[in-house]
C-alpha positions in Angstrom: 42.5 -83.1 -43.6 39.4 -81.8 -41.8 38.0 -83.3 -38.6 35.0 -84.6 -40.5 37.2 -86.3 -43.1 39.5 -87.8 -40.4 36.5 -89.1 -38.4 35.0 -90.6 -41.6 38.3 -92.4 -42.3 38.5 -93.7 -38.7 35.0 -95.2 -39.0 36.3 -97.2 -42.0 39.1 -98.9 -40.2 38.8 -102.7 -40.3 38.5 -102.8 -36.5 35.4 -100.6 -36.7 33.6 -102.3 -39.6 31.7 -104.8 -37.4 30.0 -102.1 -35.4 26.8 -100.2 -36.2 27.4 -96.7 -37.7 26.2 -94.8 -34.5 28.7 -96.7 -32.4 31.6 -96.0 -34.8 30.7 -92.4 -34.8 31.0 -92.3 -31.0 34.5 -93.9 -31.1 36.0 -91.9 -34.0 36.1 -88.6 -32.2 37.9 -90.2 -29.3 40.7 -91.3 -31.6 41.0 -87.8 -33.0 40.8 -86.0 -29.6 43.8 -87.8 -28.3 45.8 -87.6 -31.5 48.2 -85.3 -33.3 48.2 -85.2 -37.1 51.6 -85.7 -38.7 53.1 -86.4 -42.1 55.9 -88.8 -43.0 57.9 -88.7 -46.2 58.3 -91.5 -48.7 60.9 -94.1 -47.5 60.8 -92.9 -43.9 60.1 -95.3 -41.1 57.1 -94.9 -38.8 58.6 -97.3 -36.4 61.2 -100.2 -36.3 61.1 -103.8 -35.2 62.1 -104.0 -31.6 61.3 -100.4 -30.7 60.1 -100.0 -27.1 57.6 -97.2 -27.9 54.7 -99.6 -27.7 52.2 -97.3 -26.2 52.1 -95.1 -29.3 49.2 -95.8 -31.7 48.9 -94.6 -35.3 46.1 -94.3 -37.9 47.3 -93.8 -41.4 44.9 -91.4 -43.1 46.4 -91.2 -46.5 49.0 -93.1 -48.5 50.5 -96.6 -48.5 52.9 -98.3 -46.0 55.0 -101.4 -46.1 54.8 -103.7 -43.0 57.7 -106.1 -42.4 57.2 -108.6 -39.6 59.4 -111.4 -38.2 57.1 -114.3 -39.0 55.3 -113.4 -42.3 56.4 -112.0 -45.6 56.3 -108.1 -46.1 53.0 -106.7 -47.2 51.4 -103.3 -48.1 48.6 -101.6 -46.3 46.6 -98.6 -47.6 44.9 -95.9 -45.7 43.0 -96.0 -43.5 45.0 -98.4 -41.3 45.4 -98.7 -37.6 48.9 -99.6 -36.3 50.4 -100.2 -32.9 47.5 -102.2 -31.5 49.5 -105.4 -30.9 50.5 -104.4 -27.4 46.9 -103.6 -26.5 46.2 -107.4 -26.5 49.4 -107.9 -24.4 51.0 -109.9 -27.2 54.1 -107.8 -27.6 56.3 -105.7 -25.3 58.1 -104.2 -28.3 57.3 -103.3 -31.9 56.7 -106.5 -33.9 57.4 -104.9 -37.3 59.2 -102.3 -39.4 56.7 -99.9 -41.0 57.7 -97.4 -43.6 56.0 -95.1 -46.0 55.9 -96.2 -49.7 54.7 -92.6 -50.4 54.1 -89.5 -48.3 51.5 -90.4 -45.7 49.4 -88.4 -43.3 48.6 -90.1 -40.0 47.3 -89.6 -36.5 49.7 -90.3 -33.6 48.2 -91.0 -30.2 48.9 -92.6 -26.8 46.9 -95.7 -26.2 46.5 -95.0 -22.5 44.9 -91.6 -23.2 42.7 -93.2 -25.8 41.5 -96.0 -23.5 40.9 -93.6 -20.5 38.8 -91.2 -22.7 36.9 -94.1 -24.3 36.0 -95.5 -20.8 34.5 -92.1 -20.0 32.5 -92.0 -23.2 31.2 -95.6 -23.4 29.2 -97.8 -21.1 31.3 -100.6 -19.5 29.7 -103.2 -21.8 30.4 -101.1 -24.9 34.0 -100.6 -23.9 34.4 -104.4 -23.4 33.0 -105.0 -26.9 35.4 -102.5 -28.5 38.4 -103.9 -26.5 37.6 -107.4 -27.7 37.4 -106.2 -31.3 40.7 -104.5 -30.9 42.3 -107.7 -29.6 40.8 -109.7 -32.5 42.1 -107.2 -35.0 45.6 -107.6 -33.5 45.5 -111.3 -34.5 44.3 -110.3 -38.0 47.6 -108.6 -38.6 49.3 -112.0 -38.6 47.3 -113.0 -41.7 47.6 -110.2 -44.2 45.5 -110.1 -47.4 48.3 -108.8 -49.6 51.8 -110.3 -49.6 
């Protein structure tokens, strides 16, 4: 996918929907700048419950994934989807779910520390605080999926 397409998908993430369009368009390039685009074949796992790689973040750009957590029934999520954000709100020290591809997916893979460091450079302190709060709120949203 092109940079423009990726950034457009990033602006449509649930965590971004509450923000005005100009603010979303300032955050989307940061996600892309710190990311590597990858693909995952149908049936392959993006990560497993209990994995310690909690500083890795993912944005699913195309396709559908299955999320299986300890405390709620499995559910599907379609692109665009942000994953790996639970540790950002300090709720988890390891992966809280198994996530696998229900079809081939394309996704961005990034390091949360790199993302936050660059975002702090690009945004005013108050803007960064607003985004961080939204990210934390989004983490809790995962505990209440729309589709089971």
